[in-house]
C-alpha positions in Angstrom: -4.2 -101.8 -10.4 -5.1 -100.0 -7.1 -1.5 -98.9 -6.8 -1.5 -97.4 -10.2 -4.8 -95.5 -9.5 -3.2 -94.0 -6.3 -0.1 -92.9 -8.2 -2.3 -91.2 -10.7 -4.2 -89.3 -7.9 -0.9 -88.3 -6.3 0.5 -87.0 -9.6 -2.7 -85.1 -10.3 -2.5 -83.5 -6.9 1.0 -82.4 -7.5 0.0 -80.8 -10.8 -2.8 -78.8 -9.0 -0.4 -77.7 -6.2 2.2 -76.5 -8.7 -0.4 -74.6 -10.7 -1.7 -72.9 -7.5 1.8 -71.8 -6.5 2.5 -70.5 -10.0 -0.7 -68.4 -9.9 0.2 -66.9 -6.6 3.7 -66.0 -7.7 2.3 -64.4 -10.9 -0.2 -62.3 -9.0 2.5 -61.1 -6.7 4.6 -60.0 -9.6 1.7 -58.1 -11.1 1.2 -56.2 -7.8 4.9 -55.4 -7.7 4.7 -54.0 -11.2 1.7 -51.8 -10.2 3.7 -50.6 -7.2 6.5 -49.6 -9.6 4.1 -47.6 -11.7 2.8 -45.7 -8.7 6.4 -44.9 -7.7 7.0 -43.4 -11.2 4.0 -41.2 -10.8 5.3 -39.8 -7.6 8.6 -38.9 -9.3 7.0 -36.9 -12.0 5.5 -34.4 -9.5 8.8 -33.6 -7.8 10.1 -30.6 -9.7 8.7 -27.0 -9.4 9.7 -23.8 -11.3 11.2 -20.9 -9.4 9.3 -17.6 -9.5 10.7 -14.0 -9.2 8.9 -11.0 -7.9 10.1 -7.4 -8.6 9.6 -5.8 -5.2 10.8 -2.3 -5.8 12.3 0.0 -8.4 14.4 3.0 -7.3 16.1 5.8 -9.3 18.8 8.2 -8.1 16.5 11.0 -9.4 12.9 11.1 -10.6 13.4 14.4 -12.4 16.2 14.5 -15.0 17.6 16.4 -17.9 18.2 15.1 -21.3 21.6 13.4 -21.5 21.7 12.8 -17.8 23.0 9.5 -16.2 21.1 7.7 -13.6 21.4 4.6 -11.4 18.5 2.1 -11.4 18.3 -0.2 -8.4 16.0 -3.3 -8.5 15.1 -5.5 -5.6 14.0 -9.1 -6.5 12.6 -11.8 -4.3 11.8 -15.5 -4.6 10.1 -18.0 -2.4 11.8 -21.1 -3.9 15.1 -19.5 -4.7 16.4 -18.5 -8.2 19.7 -18.7 -10.0 20.0 -17.7 -13.7 20.0 -15.0 -16.3 17.5 -12.2 -16.3 16.9 -9.4 -18.8 15.8 -5.8 -17.9 14.0 -3.5 -20.1 12.1 -0.2 -19.7 8.6 0.2 -21.1 6.1 3.0 -21.7 2.6 2.1 -22.7 3.7 -1.4 -23.3 6.4 -0.4 -25.8 10.2 -0.5 -25.2 11.6 2.9 -24.4 14.4 3.7 -26.9 15.6 6.9 -25.1 16.3 5.3 -21.8 18.1 2.0 -21.7 20.2 0.2 -19.0 24.0 0.0 -19.9 23.8 -3.8 -19.2 20.3 -5.2 -19.8 21.3 -8.9 -19.1 22.7 -10.1 -15.8 23.1 -13.4 -13.9 21.6 -13.3 -10.4 21.2 -15.6 -7.5 18.3 -15.1 -5.1 18.2 -17.3 -2.0 15.0 -19.1 -1.0 12.6 -16.8 0.8 15.2 -14.0 0.3 16.0 -11.0 -1.8 18.7 -9.8 -4.3 19.5 -6.3 -5.4 20.5 -5.4 -9.0 22.1 -2.1 -9.8 22.2 -0.8 -13.4 23.5 2.4 -15.0 21.1 4.1 -17.4 21.5 7.2 -19.6 18.7 9.5 -20.7 19.1 10.2 -24.4 19.8 13.7 -25.5 16.6 13.7 -27.6 14.4 12.1 -24.9 10.9 13.6 -25.0 10.4 16.2 -22.3 7.6 15.9 -19.8 6.2 13.4 -17.3 6.5 9.7 -18.2 4.8 6.7 -16.5 7.4 4.0 -17.1 7.5 0.3 -16.2 10.6 -1.8 -15.5 10.3 -5.3 -16.7 12.5 -8.2 -15.6 12.2 -11.3 -17.9 13.5 -14.7 -17.1 12.8 -17.8 -19.1 9.2 -17.7 -20.2 8.1 -15.5 -17.3 8.4 -11.9 -16.4 7.7 -9.5 -13.5 7.4 -5.7 -13.7 6.8 -2.6 -11.7 5.9 1.0 -12.6 8.1 4.0 -11.9 7.5 7.8 -12.7 10.1 9.9 -14.4 10.0 13.5 -15.6 12.5 14.7 -18.3 13.5 18.3 -18.6 14.9 19.9 -21.7 18.5 21.0 -21.9 17.8 23.7 -24.4 19.9 26.7 -23.5 17.9 30.0 -23.6 19.2 33.2 -24.9 19.1 35.2 -21.6 18.9 39.0 -21.5 21.3 40.4 -18.9 18.3 42.0 -17.2 16.6 38.7 -16.6 17.2 36.6 -13.5 16.5 33.1 -12.5 15.4 31.6 -15.8 13.4 28.4 -15.5 11.7 25.9 -17.7 8.4 24.1 -17.1 5.3 23.2 -19.1 7.0 23.7 -22.4 8.0 27.3 -21.8 10.7 29.4 -20.2 9.9 31.9 -17.5 12.1 34.5 -15.8 12.1 37.5 -13.4 13.6 40.8 -14.0 17.0 41.6 -12.4 17.4 42.9 -8.9 16.6 46.6 -8.4 17.4 48.0 -5.0 18.0 44.6 -3.6 14.6 43.2 -4.6 13.5 41.8 -7.9 11.1 44.0 -9.8 7.6 42.8 -10.3 8.2 41.8 -13.9 7.8 38.2 -15.3 9.0 37.3 -18.7 7.7 34.3 -20.8 9.3 32.6 -23.8 8.4 29.5 -25.8 11.9 29.0 -27.2 14.2 30.8 -24.8 15.0 33.5 -27.4 12.0 35.7 -27.9 10.6 37.0 -24.6 7.3 38.7 -23.8 6.3 40.5 -20.6 4.0 38.4 -18.4 2.4 39.0 -15.0 1.8 37.2 -11.7 -1.4 35.9 -13.4 0.9 33.9 -15.8 2.0 31.8 -12.8 -1.2 31.7 -10.7 -2.3 28.3 -12.1 1.0 26.8 -10.9 0.5 27.7 -7.2 -2.8 28.1 -5.3 -1.7 30.9 -3.0 1.0 33.1 -4.6 2.8 35.6 -2.4 5.3 37.6 -4.4 6.4 36.8 -8.0 9.8 35.7 -6.7 8.4 33.3 -4.1 5.9 31.9 -6.6 8.5 31.3 -9.2 10.9 29.7 -6.7 8.3 27.5 -5.1 6.3 26.3 -8.2 8.8 26.0 -11.0 12.0 24.0 -11.2 15.1 26.2 -11.5 16.6 26.0 -14.9 19.7 28.2 -14.2 21.0 29.2 -10.8 
């Protein structure tokens, strides 16, 4: 009887020991699972999107005639590096400019990390581009992001005036043509002519041009210094 009781105690002790071991193993497995979850969280934060910055915009000329060709040079930088396709467009007052478009608006570029890349595009000013000063913006779009920078451009008309043989140095500015009389005795006469269409001319004076230069000297110097030459 005593022997049987001892065997029961030994068996009961073995059961408790096995149960304790099983609990420890299960807890260890749970901790391991938690560790795996933390590892997954670390993996989700690994990727970052590359950003581009338009550092500069350069044109071969900032004063052009209607129908003239230009070269547009863009310098782009990136801290993380970038490789992919970008699209270039020209805006004015937030709207796409229809009279000035790059010949190839989409290009694939590669910008090294903490480096720069230069893009060169050919652009043509439309023959019906509005004359005058324009405050433009060049926008470079990539993915769901974009970067842009402003650039000034002045467009001159290509309207050919009907020039009287007695007129010299015809120029165009501010929506009108101006000219000096032909040489007389080696010097231009003190006559200034003004026309809104380049066909009908009326006689002007030095006062016609005073608002364009603060300290005029002679009509010829004033005309040459303050108004862009239209015809040489």
